[in-house]
C-alpha positions as CSV (number, residue, x, y, z in Angstrom):
1,M,-2.4,74.6,17.3
2,Q,-4.8,72.1,18.8
3,L,-2.9,72.2,22.2
4,A,-3.1,76.0,22.3
5,E,-6.8,75.9,21.5
6,E,-7.4,73.5,24.3
7,K,-5.6,75.7,26.8
8,A,-7.5,78.8,25.6
9,T,-10.9,77.0,25.8
10,N,-10.2,75.6,29.3
11,F,-9.2,79.2,30.4
12,L,-12.4,80.7,29.1
13,K,-14.6,78.1,30.7
14,R,-13.4,79.2,34.1
15,F,-15.7,82.3,33.6
16,D,-18.9,80.1,33.7
17,E,-21.6,81.2,31.1
18,L,-19.6,84.1,29.8
19,G,-16.6,82.0,29.3
20,N,-18.6,79.1,27.6
21,N,-20.2,81.5,25.2
22,A,-16.7,83.0,24.4
23,A,-15.3,79.6,23.8
24,K,-18.2,78.7,21.4
25,L,-17.7,82.0,19.6
26,A,-13.9,81.4,19.3
27,K,-14.5,77.9,17.9
28,R,-16.9,79.2,15.3
29,A,-14.5,81.9,14.3
30,R,-11.7,79.3,13.9
31,S,-14.0,77.2,11.6
32,I,-14.5,80.2,9.4
33,L,-10.9,81.3,9.3
34,F,-9.5,77.8,9.1
35,P,-11.7,75.6,6.8
36,G,-9.8,72.4,7.8
37,T,-11.1,72.5,11.4
38,L,-14.3,70.6,10.5
39,F,-12.3,67.7,9.0
40,E,-9.8,67.7,11.8
41,E,-12.6,67.3,14.3
42,M,-13.8,64.3,12.3
43,G,-10.3,62.7,12.7
44,F,-8.8,63.8,9.3
45,R,-5.4,65.5,8.9
46,Y,-6.2,68.5,6.7
47,F,-3.9,69.9,4.1
48,G,-4.6,72.8,1.7
49,P,-5.9,74.5,-0.1
50,V,-3.4,73.8,-2.9
51,D,-3.4,74.9,-6.5
52,G,-4.7,71.9,-8.5
53,N,-3.7,73.4,-11.8
54,D,0.0,73.3,-10.8
55,I,0.6,69.7,-11.7
56,N,4.2,69.6,-10.4
57,A,3.3,71.2,-7.1
58,L,0.3,68.8,-6.7
59,L,2.5,65.8,-7.4
60,E,5.0,66.9,-4.8
61,V,2.2,67.3,-2.2
62,L,0.8,63.9,-3.0
63,E,4.2,62.3,-2.6
64,T,4.6,64.0,0.8
65,L,1.1,62.9,2.0
66,K,2.0,59.2,1.2
67,T,4.1,59.3,4.4
68,V,1.3,60.7,6.6
69,K,-0.4,58.1,8.8
70,G,-4.1,58.0,9.2
71,P,-6.9,59.5,7.2
72,V,-6.0,62.6,5.2
73,M,-8.1,65.4,3.6
74,L,-6.4,67.2,0.8
75,H,-8.2,70.3,-0.4
76,V,-7.4,71.0,-4.1
77,V,-8.7,74.1,-5.9
78,T,-8.8,74.1,-9.7
79,K,-10.1,76.6,-12.3
80,K,-12.4,75.0,-14.9
81,G,-10.9,75.3,-18.4
82,K,-7.5,76.5,-17.1
83,G,-5.1,77.2,-19.9
84,Y,-7.7,77.4,-22.7
85,E,-9.1,80.9,-22.9
86,P,-12.5,80.0,-24.5
87,A,-13.2,77.5,-21.7
88,E,-12.0,79.8,-19.0
89,K,-14.4,82.5,-20.2
90,N,-17.4,80.1,-20.7
91,P,-16.9,77.1,-18.4
92,T,-20.6,76.1,-18.5
93,K,-20.5,75.7,-22.3
94,F,-17.4,73.6,-22.1
95,H,-18.7,71.3,-19.4
96,G,-19.8,68.9,-22.1
97,V,-18.9,69.6,-25.7
98,G,-19.1,68.1,-29.2
99,I,-16.9,69.1,-32.1
100,F,-15.5,72.6,-31.8
101,D,-13.0,74.9,-33.5
102,V,-9.9,74.8,-31.2
103,D,-8.7,78.3,-32.2
104,T,-12.1,80.1,-31.5
105,G,-14.0,77.7,-29.3
106,D,-17.0,77.9,-31.6
107,S,-19.1,74.7,-32.0
108,L,-19.0,72.9,-35.3
109,G,-21.4,70.6,-37.1
110,K,-24.4,71.6,-35.1
111,S,-27.9,71.2,-36.6
112,G,-30.0,74.3,-37.1
113,A,-32.9,72.5,-35.4
114,V,-34.1,73.7,-32.0
115,T,-32.8,71.3,-29.3
116,F,-35.2,69.4,-27.2
117,T,-33.8,71.2,-24.1
118,K,-34.5,74.6,-25.8
119,A,-38.0,73.6,-26.7
120,F,-38.7,72.4,-23.2
121,S,-37.2,75.6,-21.7
122,Q,-39.3,77.9,-23.9
123,A,-42.5,75.9,-23.3
124,L,-42.0,75.9,-19.5
125,V,-41.5,79.7,-19.4
126,K,-44.6,80.1,-21.5
127,L,-46.7,77.9,-19.2
128,A,-45.3,79.6,-16.1
129,E,-46.4,83.0,-17.4
130,E,-50.0,81.7,-17.5
131,D,-49.9,79.8,-14.2
132,D,-48.1,81.3,-11.1
133,K,-48.3,77.9,-9.3
134,I,-45.7,76.4,-11.6
135,C,-42.3,76.2,-9.9
136,A,-39.1,74.5,-11.0
137,I,-36.4,72.6,-9.2
138,T,-33.1,71.3,-10.3
139,A,-30.0,69.6,-8.8
140,A,-27.1,71.9,-9.8
141,M,-28.1,71.7,-13.5
142,P,-29.8,74.9,-14.5
143,E,-28.1,75.5,-17.8
144,G,-27.9,71.8,-18.8
145,T,-31.6,71.3,-18.2
146,G,-32.7,74.6,-19.7
147,L,-34.0,76.0,-16.4
148,D,-31.7,79.0,-16.6
149,A,-34.4,80.9,-18.6
150,F,-37.0,80.0,-16.0
151,R,-34.6,81.0,-13.2
152,D,-33.9,84.4,-14.7
153,K,-37.6,85.2,-15.3
154,F,-39.1,83.7,-12.1
155,P,-36.4,83.7,-9.5
156,S,-38.8,83.3,-6.6
157,R,-40.2,80.1,-8.1
158,Y,-36.9,78.5,-9.0
159,F,-35.0,76.3,-6.6
160,D,-31.5,74.8,-7.1
161,V,-30.9,72.2,-4.3
162,G,-27.3,71.4,-5.3
163,I,-26.2,67.9,-6.1
164,A,-29.1,66.3,-4.1
165,E,-31.6,64.7,-6.4
166,E,-33.2,62.9,-3.4
167,H,-33.9,66.2,-1.7
168,A,-35.2,67.7,-5.0
169,A,-37.8,65.0,-5.2
170,T,-38.9,65.2,-1.6
171,F,-39.0,69.0,-1.7
172,A,-41.2,68.8,-4.8
173,A,-43.5,66.4,-3.0
174,G,-43.9,69.0,-0.2
175,L,-44.6,71.7,-2.7
176,A,-47.2,69.6,-4.5
177,A,-48.9,68.7,-1.2
178,G,-49.1,72.5,-0.5
179,G,-51.0,73.1,-3.7
180,Q,-48.1,74.2,-6.0
181,K,-47.2,72.6,-9.4
182,P,-43.6,71.6,-9.1
183,L,-41.4,70.4,-12.0
184,V,-38.1,68.6,-11.3
185,A,-35.6,68.9,-14.2
186,L,-32.8,66.3,-14.1
187,Y,-30.6,64.3,-16.4
188,S,-32.1,60.9,-16.9
189,T,-29.0,59.1,-15.6
190,F,-29.3,61.0,-12.3
191,A,-33.0,60.2,-11.7
192,Q,-32.0,56.8,-10.3
193,R,-30.6,58.6,-7.3
194,C,-34.2,59.6,-6.2
195,Y,-36.0,56.4,-7.1
196,D,-37.0,55.9,-3.4
197,Q,-38.4,59.4,-3.2
198,I,-40.3,59.1,-6.5
199,L,-41.9,55.8,-5.3
200,H,-42.7,56.6,-1.7
201,D,-42.9,60.3,-1.3
202,I,-44.6,61.1,-4.7
203,C,-46.3,58.2,-6.4
204,L,-47.6,56.5,-3.2
205,Q,-49.4,59.7,-2.4
206,K,-50.3,60.4,-6.0
207,L,-48.8,63.9,-5.8
208,P,-48.7,65.9,-9.1
209,V,-45.0,66.3,-9.5
210,V,-43.6,66.5,-13.1
211,F,-40.2,65.1,-13.8
212,A,-38.5,66.4,-16.9
213,L,-35.8,63.9,-17.7
214,D,-33.3,65.4,-20.1
215,R,-30.6,63.3,-21.8
216,A,-33.0,60.3,-21.9
217,G,-31.5,57.7,-24.2
218,L,-28.0,57.5,-25.6
219,V,-26.0,60.7,-25.2
220,G,-22.9,60.1,-27.4
221,E,-19.5,61.2,-26.1
222,D,-20.5,61.6,-22.5
223,G,-20.4,57.8,-22.3
224,P,-21.8,55.0,-20.0
225,T,-22.1,57.2,-16.9
226,H,-24.5,59.5,-18.7
227,H,-26.4,57.4,-21.1
228,G,-30.0,57.8,-19.9
229,V,-31.2,54.3,-21.0
230,F,-32.5,52.9,-17.8
231,D,-35.3,55.3,-16.7
232,I,-38.2,53.5,-18.5
233,S,-37.1,50.2,-17.0
234,F,-36.8,51.3,-13.4
235,L,-39.8,53.6,-13.4
236,R,-42.4,51.5,-15.3
237,S,-43.3,49.3,-12.4
238,I,-44.3,52.2,-10.1
239,P,-48.1,52.6,-9.7
240,N,-49.8,56.0,-10.3
241,L,-46.9,57.1,-12.6
242,T,-47.4,58.3,-16.2
243,I,-44.4,58.0,-18.5
244,A,-44.4,59.9,-21.8
245,A,-41.8,60.3,-24.5
246,P,-42.2,62.9,-27.3
247,A,-41.3,62.1,-30.9
248,D,-39.9,65.5,-31.5
249,E,-39.4,69.0,-30.2
250,N,-42.9,70.2,-31.1
251,E,-44.6,67.2,-29.4
252,L,-42.4,67.8,-26.4
253,Q,-44.0,71.2,-25.7
254,H,-47.5,69.8,-25.9
255,M,-46.5,66.9,-23.6
256,L,-45.3,69.5,-21.0
257,K,-48.7,71.1,-21.2
258,T,-50.2,67.6,-20.8
259,A,-48.0,66.9,-17.7
260,F,-49.2,70.0,-15.8
261,S,-52.8,69.2,-16.7
262,A,-52.7,65.6,-15.7
263,N,-52.8,66.2,-11.9
264,T,-50.8,63.0,-11.3
265,P,-47.1,62.0,-11.0
266,F,-45.7,62.4,-14.5
267,V,-42.4,61.6,-16.2
268,L,-41.5,63.3,-19.4
269,R,-38.3,61.8,-21.0
270,Y,-36.6,63.4,-24.0
271,P,-33.1,63.2,-25.6
272,R,-30.1,65.4,-25.7
273,G,-29.3,67.6,-28.6
274,A,-31.0,68.9,-31.7
275,G,-34.5,68.0,-32.5
276,F,-35.8,66.9,-35.9
277,D,-36.2,70.4,-37.4
278,V,-40.0,70.4,-37.1
279,S,-41.9,73.7,-36.7
280,L,-43.1,74.6,-33.2
281,D,-46.8,75.3,-32.7
282,K,-47.5,78.6,-30.9
283,E,-50.5,77.3,-29.0
284,L,-49.8,74.5,-26.5
285,K,-52.5,71.8,-26.2
286,P,-52.8,68.8,-23.8
287,L,-52.6,65.4,-25.5
288,D,-54.8,62.4,-24.7
289,I,-52.9,60.5,-22.0
290,G,-52.2,56.9,-22.9
291,K,-53.1,57.4,-26.6
292,G,-50.8,56.8,-29.5
293,T,-51.3,57.9,-33.1
294,W,-51.0,56.2,-36.5
295,L,-48.4,57.9,-38.8
296,T,-48.7,55.5,-41.6
297,K,-50.4,52.1,-42.1
298,G,-49.1,48.9,-43.7
299,K,-50.3,45.3,-44.1
300,D,-47.0,43.4,-43.6
301,V,-45.6,44.8,-40.3
302,T,-46.3,47.6,-37.9
303,I,-43.5,49.4,-36.1
304,L,-44.4,50.7,-32.6
305,A,-42.0,53.5,-32.0
306,I,-41.5,55.6,-28.9
307,G,-39.7,58.9,-28.3
308,N,-36.8,59.9,-30.6
309,R,-37.1,56.6,-32.5
310,V,-40.3,57.7,-34.2
311,H,-38.8,59.7,-37.0
312,P,-36.1,57.1,-37.8
313,A,-38.9,54.5,-37.8
314,L,-40.8,56.5,-40.4
315,K,-37.8,56.8,-42.7
316,A,-37.2,53.0,-42.2
317,A,-40.8,52.3,-43.3
318,E,-40.2,54.3,-46.5
319,T,-37.1,52.3,-47.3
320,L,-38.9,49.0,-46.5
321,R,-41.7,49.9,-48.9
322,D,-39.1,50.4,-51.6
323,K,-37.9,46.9,-50.8
324,G,-41.3,45.4,-51.0
325,V,-42.3,45.4,-47.3
326,D,-45.5,47.4,-46.5
327,A,-44.7,48.8,-43.1
328,G,-46.9,50.9,-40.8
329,V,-45.7,53.2,-38.0
330,I,-47.3,54.2,-34.8
331,N,-46.1,57.0,-32.6
332,M,-46.9,55.4,-29.2
333,R,-46.2,58.6,-27.2
334,F,-46.8,56.9,-23.8
335,V,-45.0,54.0,-22.2
336,K,-47.5,54.1,-19.3
337,P,-50.4,53.8,-19.6
338,L,-49.8,51.7,-22.7
339,D,-52.2,52.3,-25.6
340,T,-53.5,48.7,-26.0
341,K,-56.4,49.8,-28.2
342,I,-54.0,50.9,-30.9
343,I,-52.0,47.7,-30.6
344,E,-55.2,45.8,-31.2
345,E,-55.8,47.9,-34.3
346,A,-52.2,47.0,-35.5
347,L,-52.8,43.3,-35.0
348,K,-55.9,43.4,-37.2
349,R,-53.6,44.6,-40.0
350,S,-50.6,42.3,-39.4
351,S,-49.6,39.8,-36.7
352,K,-46.0,41.2,-37.0
353,L,-45.1,43.9,-34.5
354,V,-41.7,45.6,-34.0
355,T,-41.0,47.9,-31.0
356,V,-38.2,50.4,-31.2
357,E,-36.9,52.4,-28.2
358,D,-33.8,54.3,-27.0
359,N,-33.8,52.4,-23.7
360,M,-32.7,49.0,-22.3
361,L,-34.7,46.1,-23.7
362,A,-34.9,44.6,-20.2
363,G,-38.0,46.1,-18.6
364,G,-38.4,48.7,-21.3
365,F,-41.2,49.8,-23.7
366,G,-40.9,46.6,-25.8
367,S,-41.3,44.6,-22.6
368,A,-44.5,46.4,-21.8
369,V,-45.9,45.4,-25.2
370,A,-44.7,41.8,-24.8
371,E,-46.4,41.6,-21.4
372,Y,-49.6,42.8,-22.8
373,L,-49.5,40.3,-25.7
374,A,-48.6,37.4,-23.4
375,D,-51.1,38.3,-20.6
376,H,-54.0,38.6,-23.2
377,N,-53.0,35.5,-25.2
378,K,-52.6,37.5,-28.4
379,A,-51.5,35.7,-31.6
380,A,-48.6,37.9,-32.6
381,Y,-44.9,37.9,-33.6
382,L,-42.9,40.5,-31.8
383,L,-39.4,41.8,-32.6
384,R,-38.0,44.2,-29.9
385,L,-35.3,46.6,-30.9
386,G,-33.4,48.5,-28.2
387,I,-30.3,48.3,-26.1
388,G,-29.0,44.9,-24.9
389,D,-27.7,43.8,-21.6
390,E,-24.5,45.7,-21.5
391,F,-23.2,49.2,-20.8
392,T,-22.9,51.3,-24.0
393,P,-19.5,52.9,-24.5
394,H,-19.0,56.5,-25.7
395,A,-19.0,57.4,-29.4
396,K,-20.9,59.6,-31.8
397,L,-24.6,59.1,-31.6
398,A,-25.0,58.0,-35.2
399,L,-22.5,55.3,-34.6
400,L,-24.0,54.2,-31.4
401,Y,-27.5,54.0,-32.8
402,D,-26.1,51.7,-35.6
403,Q,-24.2,49.6,-33.1
404,V,-27.2,48.9,-30.8
405,G,-29.5,48.4,-33.7
406,I,-32.0,51.3,-33.5
407,S,-30.9,53.6,-36.3
408,E,-33.0,53.9,-39.5
409,N,-30.7,51.5,-41.4
410,A,-30.5,49.1,-38.5
411,I,-34.3,49.0,-38.2
412,V,-34.6,48.1,-41.9
413,K,-31.9,45.5,-41.6
414,H,-33.4,43.8,-38.6
415,I,-36.9,43.7,-40.2
416,L,-35.6,42.3,-43.5
417,Q,-33.6,39.6,-41.6
418,W,-36.5,38.8,-39.3
419,K,-37.6,35.2,-40.0
420,I,-40.8,33.9,-38.6
421,K,-40.8,30.2,-38.0
């Protein structure tokens, strides 16, 4: 084929400009009709497309290609959910699943609470109805991030850039510089791909881009590639960046309002799955940036909790009181700026502080508190609870929270075993 193409091209070039144009047109046509052309011009031997769902045929092709010398491009086409009718009919739903009925495909064991993603989606649509400058960007994750509802209602303000988080961030920077109010919705674990763009293209210029980081914290069965437990640590050192983590689905919608009102680079991190079954306020109000709130006060120890660890911390405090430990709880709300005033208030009640976060201990929320205490020479005892220096495997969330030490029971256990020397 290549030899024939070369002869045809050389023949057409004899007719000067007309021939050159015809040769270019023929080459483009071949690229359309024969998709392997692109790879062959890059030096690959192209084979395919082949049916990836036919395992026996695929194995036969792979055995044959073992004998081919040089780089090879094998084009395999598969159908998502092939062989299981519920997955074939709804591939998006079955991209990542929990427990489900094999016969029907229906989900099982789901909480009736609104998910964090749903609360975010509803709040974003509501805010966008009130402000036509709000636009949304994602990197091939409209359903997973809840942007599908925004996409369907505001198609001209929705942008899917494909699997290109770096471009999503840079594109958002351009929109913000042009006076728009862009939101970039990503899974937390994929935000690391656009770290450079967040730092240089957005925060250095103090552009008001909102990052909605879904799946922040442990994600259960999706495992170590998807646990969003690093974002606080790698983002906290960037100047001009606000980092917030809501305690529940209701606080999430208020924080989204806060993010768009802040006029500064803003990261909003929240977990996967069902919320804590709290009622959702109809009116959205901005929160005071960098301000935490007391939930209960105690004289023996104060738990500084962030994000989805606030409600477990509250339950832990109740158990501790039953065991003779008077524990207070603060919903810190913001990792950056850190509410140092409320930390000072806690120290007046007790010199014992406990931080709880669904993030790595190294460089996380607890580290921010430790830095403040050390830098200001505060007399305090600090116990940091979070994820240690290792990749967390996949398992049910309840089991993982217990294993890493940030479940309700684990918080109680750690505090009761905490010995001050």
